[in-house]
C-alpha positions as CSV (number, residue, x, y, z in Angstrom):
1,M,3.8,-1.3,-11.1
2,Y,1.4,0.0,-8.5
3,G,1.6,3.4,-6.8
4,I,-0.1,6.1,-4.9
5,T,0.3,9.8,-5.0
6,E,1.8,9.9,-1.5
7,T,4.8,8.0,-2.6
8,T,5.5,10.1,-5.7
9,V,4.2,7.4,-8.1
10,H,5.4,3.8,-7.6
11,V,5.2,1.6,-4.5
12,T,5.7,-1.9,-6.0
13,Y,7.0,-3.6,-9.1
14,R,6.9,-7.0,-10.7
15,P,8.8,-8.4,-13.8
16,L,6.3,-9.6,-16.4
17,S,6.4,-12.9,-18.0
18,M,4.8,-14.3,-21.2
19,T,2.1,-16.0,-19.1
20,D,1.1,-12.6,-17.8
21,L,0.1,-11.4,-21.2
22,N,-2.9,-13.8,-21.2
23,S,-3.7,-13.5,-17.5
24,T,-6.7,-11.5,-16.1
25,A,-5.0,-11.2,-12.7
26,S,-3.2,-8.0,-11.9
27,V,-0.6,-8.8,-9.3
28,I,0.9,-5.8,-7.5
29,G,4.3,-7.3,-6.9
30,R,7.0,-6.4,-4.4
31,P,7.7,-3.1,-2.7
32,I,10.5,-1.0,-4.2
33,P,13.6,-0.8,-2.0
34,D,12.8,2.3,0.0
35,L,9.2,1.2,0.9
36,Q,7.5,-1.4,3.0
37,V,4.0,-2.8,2.4
38,Y,1.8,-4.1,5.2
39,L,-1.6,-5.9,5.1
40,L,-3.3,-5.0,8.3
41,D,-6.7,-5.6,10.0
42,Q,-8.8,-2.9,11.7
43,H,-6.6,-3.1,14.8
44,L,-3.4,-2.5,12.8
45,Q,-2.3,-6.1,13.2
46,L,-0.8,-8.1,10.3
47,V,-3.3,-10.4,8.6
48,P,-2.5,-14.0,7.5
49,V,-2.1,-14.7,3.8
50,G,-5.5,-14.9,2.1
51,V,-7.3,-12.9,4.7
52,P,-8.6,-9.5,3.5
53,G,-6.9,-6.5,5.0
54,E,-6.0,-2.9,4.2
55,M,-2.7,-2.2,2.5
56,Y,-0.5,0.3,4.3
57,V,2.7,1.7,2.8
58,G,5.6,3.0,4.8
59,G,9.2,3.9,4.5
60,A,11.5,6.7,3.2
61,G,9.6,7.1,0.0
62,V,6.4,8.1,1.7
63,T,5.7,11.8,2.0
64,K,5.4,13.3,5.5
65,G,2.1,14.9,4.6
66,Y,0.2,17.2,2.3
67,L,1.7,20.6,1.6
68,N,-0.1,23.3,3.5
69,R,-2.9,20.8,4.3
70,P,-2.4,19.7,8.0
71,E,-6.0,18.7,8.4
72,L,-5.9,16.4,5.4
73,T,-2.5,15.0,6.6
74,T,-4.1,14.2,10.0
75,E,-7.1,12.6,8.3
76,R,-5.2,10.4,5.8
77,F,-2.0,9.4,7.7
78,I,-1.4,7.4,10.8
79,S,1.7,6.7,12.9
80,S,3.3,3.4,12.0
81,P,2.7,0.5,14.4
82,F,6.1,-0.9,13.2
83,E,8.7,1.8,12.9
84,K,9.1,5.0,15.0
85,D,7.9,8.2,13.4
86,E,6.9,6.6,10.1
87,V,3.6,7.5,8.7
88,I,1.5,5.3,6.4
89,P,-1.2,6.4,3.9
90,Q,-4.5,4.7,4.5
91,P,-5.4,2.8,1.3
92,P,-7.4,0.0,-0.4
93,L,-8.7,-3.2,0.9
94,I,-6.6,-6.1,-0.4
95,R,-6.1,-9.9,0.0
96,G,-3.0,-12.1,0.6
97,A,-0.8,-12.2,-2.5
98,M,-1.4,-8.5,-3.2
99,S,-3.3,-8.9,-6.4
100,R,-5.3,-5.9,-7.6
101,Q,-8.0,-8.3,-8.7
102,N,-8.7,-8.8,-5.0
103,C,-8.4,-5.1,-4.2
104,I,-11.5,-3.1,-3.2
105,K,-10.4,0.5,-3.7
106,R,-11.6,3.3,-1.4
107,E,-11.6,6.8,-2.8
108,I,-9.4,9.2,-0.9
């Protein structure tokens, strides 16, 4: 499982197999049902598989902002380019198959 604070813990999941026990890869998996995950470029356009981009999370499970911190909410969230009124936390750089091995985290 992979998650961020702004989604109250988990964003994605992936069933583990016996092969995973010996693997060094850390695949993030699929979004849980009330969330969407997008890999976007600096213009907020979807990137092709294998091209680095930033992972954005949207959907019902994403908070609408930080409690009593409107300036931080404005700094860390953007309006979704895909769905009306949805906001997406701005997160780590990631590549194609959503593997944490290819993820360059940015502290926020």
